[in-house]
Each structure stands twice: as C-alpha cells, then as structure tokens.
BAFIRO-151774 format. One record per residue (C-alpha): residue number from 1; residue in one letter; chain; x, y, z. Coordinates in pm, whole numbers. Example, Ala and Ser with C-alpha at 12.3 -4.5 7.8 and 13.67 -1.06 7.14 Angstrom:
REM BAFIRO-151774
koldren baba->1, pati->a, lumvex->A, X->1230, Y->-450, Z->780
koldren baba->2, pati->s, lumvex->A, X->1367, Y->-106, Z->714
***
This chain:
REM BAFIRO-151774
koldren baba->1, pati->x, lumvex->A, X->-27, Y->29, Z->-17
koldren baba->2, pati->x, lumvex->A, X->166, Y->349, Z->-123
koldren baba->3, pati->x, lumvex->A, X->251, Y->614, Z->138
koldren baba->4, pati->x, lumvex->A, X->0, Y->933, Z->238
koldren baba->5, pati->x, lumvex->A, X->154, Y->1239, Z->156
koldren baba->6, pati->x, lumvex->A, X->134, Y->1272, Z->491
koldren baba->7, pati->x, lumvex->A, X->304, Y->997, Z->570
koldren baba->8, pati->x, lumvex->A, X->575, Y->1090, Z->285
koldren baba->9, pati->x, lumvex->A, X->614, Y->1437, Z->507
koldren baba->10, pati->x, lumvex->A, X->640, Y->1297, Z->812
koldren baba->11, pati->x, lumvex->A, X->939, Y->1116, Z->670
koldren baba->12, pati->x, lumvex->A, X->1059, Y->1388, Z->528
koldren baba->13, pati->x, lumvex->A, X->1065, Y->1579, Z->839
koldren baba->14, pati->x, lumvex->A, X->1254, Y->1338, Z->1041
koldren baba->15, pati->x, lumvex->A, X->1509, Y->1273, Z->793
koldren baba->16, pati->x, lumvex->A, X->1560, Y->1661, Z->834
koldren baba->17, pati->x, lumvex->A, X->1548, Y->1659, Z->1211
koldren baba->18, pati->x, lumvex->A, X->1818, Y->1360, Z->1211
koldren baba->19, pati->x, lumvex->A, X->2018, Y->1557, Z->987
koldren baba->20, pati->x, lumvex->A, X->2056, Y->1850, Z->1164
koldren baba->21, pati->x, lumvex->A, X->2090, Y->1663, Z->1502
koldren baba->22, pati->x, lumvex->A, X->2391, Y->1485, Z->1335
koldren baba->23, pati->x, lumvex->A, X->2528, Y->1823, Z->1186
koldren baba->24, pati->x, lumvex->A, X->2546, Y->1960, Z->1557
koldren baba->25, pati->x, lumvex->A, X->2724, Y->1726, Z->1726
koldren baba->26, pati->x, lumvex->A, X->3002, Y->1732, Z->1417
koldren baba->27, pati->x, lumvex->A, X->2999, Y->2105, Z->1418
koldren baba->28, pati->x, lumvex->A, X->3051, Y->2153, Z->1812
koldren baba->29, pati->x, lumvex->A, X->3355, Y->1890, Z->1734
koldren baba->30, pati->x, lumvex->A, X->3473, Y->2009, Z->1445
koldren baba->31, pati->x, lumvex->A, X->3367, Y->2377, Z->1346
koldren baba->32, pati->x, lumvex->A, X->3400, Y->2488, Z->1059
koldren baba->33, pati->x, lumvex->A, X->3650, Y->2233, Z->957
koldren baba->34, pati->x, lumvex->A, X->3372, Y->1970, Z->910
koldren baba->35, pati->x, lumvex->A, X->3245, Y->1863, Z->596
koldren baba->36, pati->x, lumvex->A, X->2885, Y->1737, Z->495
koldren baba->37, pati->x, lumvex->A, X->3081, Y->1447, Z->439
koldren baba->38, pati->x, lumvex->A, X->3112, Y->1428, Z->793
koldren baba->39, pati->x, lumvex->A, X->2754, Y->1482, Z->830
koldren baba->40, pati->x, lumvex->A, X->2634, Y->1224, Z->639
koldren baba->41, pati->x, lumvex->A, X->2844, Y->956, Z->851
koldren baba->42, pati->x, lumvex->A, X->2738, Y->1076, Z->1158
koldren baba->43, pati->x, lumvex->A, X->2404, Y->1077, Z->1024
koldren baba->44, pati->x, lumvex->A, X->2461, Y->743, Z->881
koldren baba->45, pati->x, lumvex->A, X->2315, Y->837, Z->520
koldren baba->46, pati->x, lumvex->A, X->2437, Y->849, Z->225
koldren baba->47, pati->x, lumvex->A, X->2596, Y->1182, Z->93
koldren baba->48, pati->x, lumvex->A, X->2340, Y->1213, Z->-190
koldren baba->49, pati->x, lumvex->A, X->2052, Y->1199, Z->51
koldren baba->50, pati->x, lumvex->A, X->2232, Y->1493, Z->268
koldren baba->51, pati->x, lumvex->A, X->2229, Y->1694, Z->-73
koldren baba->52, pati->x, lumvex->A, X->1867, Y->1636, Z->-119
koldren baba->53, pati->x, lumvex->A, X->1752, Y->1816, Z->149
koldren baba->54, pati->x, lumvex->A, X->2066, Y->2088, Z->218
koldren baba->55, pati->x, lumvex->A, X->2285, Y->2257, Z->-39
koldren baba->56, pati->x, lumvex->A, X->2585, Y->2292, Z->138
koldren baba->57, pati->x, lumvex->A, X->2718, Y->2269, Z->496
koldren baba->58, pati->x, lumvex->A, X->2711, Y->2618, Z->491
koldren baba->59, pati->x, lumvex->A, X->2323, Y->2593, Z->503
koldren baba->60, pati->x, lumvex->A, X->2296, Y->2348, Z->732
koldren baba->61, pati->x, lumvex->A, X->2484, Y->2535, Z->988
koldren baba->62, pati->x, lumvex->A, X->2306, Y->2847, Z->886
koldren baba->63, pati->x, lumvex->A, X->1964, Y->2650, Z->1005
koldren baba->64, pati->x, lumvex->A, X->2189, Y->2539, Z->1284
koldren baba->65, pati->x, lumvex->A, X->2266, Y->2892, Z->1464
koldren baba->66, pati->x, lumvex->A, X->1848, Y->2972, Z->1340
koldren baba->67, pati->x, lumvex->A, X->1724, Y->2685, Z->1558
koldren baba->68, pati->x, lumvex->A, X->1983, Y->2755, Z->1873
koldren baba->69, pati->x, lumvex->A, X->1911, Y->3135, Z->1851
koldren baba->70, pati->x, lumvex->A, X->1536, Y->3196, Z->1831
koldren baba->71, pati->x, lumvex->A, X->1433, Y->3554, Z->1904
koldren baba->72, pati->x, lumvex->A, X->1534, Y->3554, Z->2233
koldren baba->73, pati->x, lumvex->A, X->1352, Y->3911, Z->2353
koldren baba->74, pati->x, lumvex->A, X->1072, Y->3750, Z->2501
koldren baba->75, pati->x, lumvex->A, X->1277, Y->3458, Z->2735
koldren baba->76, pati->x, lumvex->A, X->1507, Y->3816, Z->2829
koldren baba->77, pati->x, lumvex->A, X->1150, Y->3983, Z->2883
koldren baba->78, pati->x, lumvex->A, X->1045, Y->3681, Z->3106
koldren baba->79, pati->x, lumvex->A, X->1362, Y->3648, Z->3288
koldren baba->80, pati->x, lumvex->A, X->1328, Y->4003, Z->3417
koldren baba->81, pati->x, lumvex->A, X->1034, Y->3982, Z->3529
koldren baba->82, pati->x, lumvex->A, X->985, Y->3660, Z->3709
koldren baba->83, pati->x, lumvex->A, X->975, Y->3617, Z->4081
koldren baba->84, pati->x, lumvex->A, X->1317, Y->3658, Z->4323
koldren baba->85, pati->x, lumvex->A, X->1587, Y->3901, Z->4380
koldren baba->86, pati->x, lumvex->A, X->1817, Y->4030, Z->4137
koldren baba->87, pati->x, lumvex->A, X->2102, Y->3768, Z->4229
koldren baba->88, pati->x, lumvex->A, X->1864, Y->3490, Z->4225
koldren baba->89, pati->x, lumvex->A, X->1759, Y->3610, Z->3862
koldren baba->90, pati->x, lumvex->A, X->2143, Y->3656, Z->3729
koldren baba->91, pati->x, lumvex->A, X->2192, Y->3330, Z->3840
koldren baba->92, pati->x, lumvex->A, X->1928, Y->3166, Z->3609
koldren baba->93, pati->x, lumvex->A, X->2069, Y->3368, Z->3328
koldren baba->94, pati->x, lumvex->A, X->2439, Y->3264, Z->3385
koldren baba->95, pati->x, lumvex->A, X->2297, Y->2897, Z->3408
koldren baba->96, pati->x, lumvex->A, X->2119, Y->2936, Z->3098
koldren baba->97, pati->x, lumvex->A, X->2433, Y->3051, Z->2924
koldren baba->98, pati->x, lumvex->A, X->2704, Y->2762, Z->3094
koldren baba->99, pati->x, lumvex->A, X->2464, Y->2490, Z->3151
koldren baba->100, pati->x, lumvex->A, X->2520, Y->2269, Z->3487
koldren baba->101, pati->x, lumvex->A, X->2758, Y->2010, Z->3531
koldren baba->102, pati->x, lumvex->A, X->2731, Y->1732, Z->3273
koldren baba->103, pati->x, lumvex->A, X->2489, Y->1887, Z->3060
koldren baba->104, pati->x, lumvex->A, X->2524, Y->1830, Z->2666
koldren baba->105, pati->x, lumvex->A, X->2287, Y->2085, Z->2519
koldren baba->106, pati->x, lumvex->A, X->2413, Y->2434, Z->2658
koldren baba->107, pati->x, lumvex->A, X->2768, Y->2290, Z->2559
koldren baba->108, pati->x, lumvex->A, X->2697, Y->2200, Z->2223
koldren baba->109, pati->x, lumvex->A, X->2530, Y->2558, Z->2206
koldren baba->110, pati->x, lumvex->A, X->2768, Y->2769, Z->2278
koldren baba->111, pati->x, lumvex->A, X->3011, Y->2562, Z->2096
koldren baba->112, pati->x, lumvex->A, X->2812, Y->2654, Z->1744
koldren baba->113, pati->x, lumvex->A, X->2777, Y->3024, Z->1873
koldren baba->114, pati->x, lumvex->A, X->3168, Y->3057, Z->1906
koldren baba->115, pati->x, lumvex->A, X->3225, Y->2871, Z->1598
koldren baba->116, pati->x, lumvex->A, X->3017, Y->3142, Z->1404
koldren baba->117, pati->x, lumvex->A, X->3163, Y->3387, Z->1575
koldren baba->118, pati->x, lumvex->A, X->3509, Y->3288, Z->1447
koldren baba->119, pati->x, lumvex->A, X->3406, Y->3148, Z->1087
koldren baba->120, pati->x, lumvex->A, X->3559, Y->3398, Z->788
koldren baba->121, pati->x, lumvex->A, X->3250, Y->3353, Z->589
koldren baba->122, pati->x, lumvex->A, X->2912, Y->3360, Z->767
koldren baba->123, pati->x, lumvex->A, X->2546, Y->3500, Z->598
koldren baba->124, pati->x, lumvex->A, X->2487, Y->3852, Z->738
koldren baba->125, pati->x, lumvex->A, X->2146, Y->3754, Z->835
koldren baba->126, pati->x, lumvex->A, X->2304, Y->3511, Z->1117
koldren baba->127, pati->x, lumvex->A, X->2581, Y->3788, Z->1215
koldren baba->128, pati->x, lumvex->A, X->2269, Y->3976, Z->1235
koldren baba->129, pati->x, lumvex->A, X->2122, Y->3757, Z->1499
koldren baba->130, pati->x, lumvex->A, X->2403, Y->3676, Z->1709
koldren baba->131, pati->x, lumvex->A, X->2468, Y->4067, Z->1736
koldren baba->132, pati->x, lumvex->A, X->2100, Y->4134, Z->1805
koldren baba->133, pati->x, lumvex->A, X->2106, Y->3854, Z->2050
koldren baba->134, pati->x, lumvex->A, X->2416, Y->3925, Z->2216
koldren baba->135, pati->x, lumvex->A, X->2305, Y->4322, Z->2285
koldren baba->136, pati->x, lumvex->A, X->1980, Y->4187, Z->2402
koldren baba->137, pati->x, lumvex->A, X->2164, Y->3972, Z->2675
koldren baba->138, pati->x, lumvex->A, X->2445, Y->4269, Z->2758
koldren baba->139, pati->x, lumvex->A, X->2113, Y->4497, Z->2823
koldren baba->140, pati->x, lumvex->A, X->1950, Y->4229, Z->3013
koldren baba->141, pati->x, lumvex->A, X->2284, Y->4191, Z->3241
koldren baba->142, pati->x, lumvex->A, X->2286, Y->4563, Z->3312
koldren baba->143, pati->x, lumvex->A, X->1944, Y->4571, Z->3431
koldren baba->144, pati->x, lumvex->A, X->1992, Y->4308, Z->3663
koldren baba->145, pati->x, lumvex->A, X->2307, Y->4440, Z->3821
koldren baba->146, pati->x, lumvex->A, X->2165, Y->4813, Z->3831
koldren baba->147, pati->x, lumvex->A, X->1882, Y->4644, Z->4022
koldren baba->148, pati->x, lumvex->A, X->2110, Y->4437, Z->4244
koldren baba->149, pati->x, lumvex->A, X->2310, Y->4740, Z->4314
koldren baba->150, pati->x, lumvex->A, X->2019, Y->4903, Z->4427
koldren baba->151, pati->x, lumvex->A, X->1889, Y->4644, Z->4707
koldren baba->152, pati->x, lumvex->A, X->2259, Y->4548, Z->4829
koldren baba->153, pati->x, lumvex->A, X->2317, Y->4248, Z->4673
koldren baba->154, pati->x, lumvex->A, X->2566, Y->4284, Z->4345
koldren baba->155, pati->x, lumvex->A, X->2882, Y->4479, Z->4429
koldren baba->156, pati->x, lumvex->A, X->2894, Y->4866, Z->4402
koldren baba->157, pati->x, lumvex->A, X->3050, Y->5053, Z->4053
koldren baba->158, pati->x, lumvex->A, X->3003, Y->5135, Z->3694
koldren baba->159, pati->x, lumvex->A, X->2717, Y->4858, Z->3576
koldren baba->160, pati->x, lumvex->A, X->2905, Y->4908, Z->3240
koldren baba->161, pati->x, lumvex->A, X->3227, Y->4774, Z->3373
koldren baba->162, pati->x, lumvex->A, X->3021, Y->4522, Z->3594
koldren baba->163, pati->x, lumvex->A, X->2870, Y->4376, Z->3251
koldren baba->164, pati->x, lumvex->A, X->3184, Y->4364, Z->3084
koldren baba->165, pati->x, lumvex->A, X->3323, Y->4158, Z->3369
koldren baba->166, pati->x, lumvex->A, X->3067, Y->3939, Z->3373
koldren baba->167, pati->x, lumvex->A, X->3081, Y->3912, Z->2992
koldren baba->168, pati->x, lumvex->A, X->3448, Y->3836, Z->2936
koldren baba->169, pati->x, lumvex->A, X->3414, Y->3592, Z->3247
koldren baba->170, pati->x, lumvex->A, X->3056, Y->3404, Z->3094
koldren baba->171, pati->x, lumvex->A, X->3291, Y->3439, Z->2771
koldren baba->172, pati->x, lumvex->A, X->3607, Y->3250, Z->2905
koldren baba->173, pati->x, lumvex->A, X->3403, Y->2968, Z->2974
koldren baba->174, pati->x, lumvex->A, X->3235, Y->2891, Z->2689
koldren baba->175, pati->x, lumvex->A, X->3576, Y->2917, Z->2527
koldren baba->176, pati->x, lumvex->A, X->3692, Y->2652, Z->2748
koldren baba->177, pati->x, lumvex->A, X->3372, Y->2444, Z->2660
koldren baba->178, pati->x, lumvex->A, X->3528, Y->2455, Z->2319
koldren baba->179, pati->x, lumvex->A, X->3899, Y->2399, Z->2390
koldren baba->180, pati->x, lumvex->A, X->3817, Y->2076, Z->2643
koldren baba->181, pati->x, lumvex->A, X->3425, Y->1980, Z->2633
koldren baba->182, pati->x, lumvex->A, X->3487, Y->1688, Z->2871
koldren baba->183, pati->x, lumvex->A, X->3653, Y->1921, Z->3150
koldren baba->184, pati->x, lumvex->A, X->3453, Y->2161, Z->3116
koldren baba->185, pati->x, lumvex->A, X->3110, Y->1935, Z->3194
koldren baba->186, pati->x, lumvex->A, X->3298, Y->1783, Z->3456
koldren baba->187, pati->x, lumvex->A, X->3406, Y->2114, Z->3667
koldren baba->188, pati->x, lumvex->A, X->3157, Y->2398, Z->3481
koldren baba->189, pati->x, lumvex->A, X->3127, Y->2616, Z->3791
koldren baba->190, pati->x, lumvex->A, X->2803, Y->2647, Z->3919
koldren baba->191, pati->x, lumvex->A, X->2635, Y->2969, Z->3867
koldren baba->192, pati->x, lumvex->A, X->2666, Y->3081, Z->4278
koldren baba->193, pati->x, lumvex->A, X->3011, Y->3048, Z->4197
koldren baba->194, pati->x, lumvex->A, X->3043, Y->3314, Z->3921
koldren baba->195, pati->x, lumvex->A, X->2799, Y->3565, Z->4128
koldren baba->196, pati->x, lumvex->A, X->3044, Y->3565, Z->4430
koldren baba->197, pati->x, lumvex->A, X->3278, Y->3769, Z->4193
koldren baba->198, pati->x, lumvex->A, X->3054, Y->4030, Z->4198
koldren baba->199, pati->x, lumvex->A, X->2918, Y->4035, Z->4543
koldren baba->200, pati->x, lumvex->A, X->2940, Y->4365, Z->4776
koldren baba->201, pati->x, lumvex->A, X->3204, Y->4340, Z->4993
koldren baba->202, pati->x, lumvex->A, X->3195, Y->4351, Z->5392
koldren baba->203, pati->x, lumvex->A, X->3232, Y->4727, Z->5356
koldren baba->204, pati->x, lumvex->A, X->2984, Y->4779, Z->5146
koldren baba->205, pati->x, lumvex->A, X->2728, Y->4585, Z->5319
koldren baba->206, pati->x, lumvex->A, X->2772, Y->4746, Z->5614
koldren baba->207, pati->x, lumvex->A, X->2721, Y->5075, Z->5459
koldren baba->208, pati->x, lumvex->A, X->2425, Y->4934, Z->5291
koldren baba->209, pati->x, lumvex->A, X->2267, Y->4800, Z->5640
koldren baba->210, pati->x, lumvex->A, X->2293, Y->5163, Z->5810
koldren baba->211, pati->x, lumvex->A, X->2160, Y->5334, Z->5524
***
C-alpha cells in the first residue's frame, strides 16, 4: 500500500531533523572544518541524501544557528520579570549560558555560537542574529546588576564595567567548552560561584545596612 502524502512529509521531516541533529554534534566537535561528508557519516545516510535536503554545509550550519538562537527578546523579558531577587535572576541567566555539570545541550549551543563568531564567512542574516542576541544579553545583565546594586546584593561600581567583566567571564567559560569539552562538563562552575565575584564587600554591606 503506497504511503500517503502526510506519511511522506513526516518521513522527510524526520530525516531532515536527523541530519540537523547529527550536524549539531559534528559542528560542535569540528567547527567549520566539518564537511557535509562528515555529517552524512554521523547521520548514517548517503551523501546524496544529505544534498537532497541541504545545498551545502553552510546551509546546515545557518539552520542550526537559527534553531540555537531564536528571537530571545521574550525570553529575556520573562527573565527580568520573573519572581526572585536580582541575584537569583542573574544566577538563572548565568545557568542558562553555561548550563550545569554534565549537561550536553548548552555546551553544544556555545560551541556552535563560538564557531559562528570565529567563521571567516557567515551570512549577514546570521551575523545580525548573533549581534542582536548579544546586545539583548548585555542589556539584561545590566538591568539585573543595577537592580542588585539598588538592593545591596551586587557590588557597587560602574554597571557597564561590571557587565564587561561578567561577559568576559562567561565568554571565557564558553571558550573553555570549545577547548576541552570533557573537562568543561566535569568542572563547569555553578552560577553562584560566578556571582561571588560580584558580591558587595563587607564594608559595602555594612554601609548598605546602615543607610
């Protein structure tokens, strides 16, 4: 009995998803040095079948980046408005970036994003997407830092400088994930450890309590 149009569509969607999932693992390991042959081998399909779904590896990589970085504006706004102290919301933000020990998905997402940022050739659409996401991330960090300073849970100082330090810290952690993923999975620090760097000093706490 021949398959229905709906059944054929489901098969095509499943095959495409399989290629993308395999490509995510390959690109995370190899970056832009990966080839479509590598991806086909990972997916255990023929090279010809891979080309039926994607024109080249760049098309696959672009689709993965779009999946990894959807429009985050709603997610960032939800984070800003969620219950809890600014410090708790900052911890949530940091955890969403570095993940937790042993997690694989956040690690692969960071690897893909860093490979995209380092790529010599990247579609303008993807560059704009990455830039927009980064600016929203910095704006969210700044808002939470300012709120934390107001309530005494974040160290005093220029909020933009604190954002720069926090951003550099998180960037270093994600670069570590690229350099040594197994060690990163084992030793990735808890968000609270990162936040300790931005806690007010004893003197600042005393001054805040007395004011």
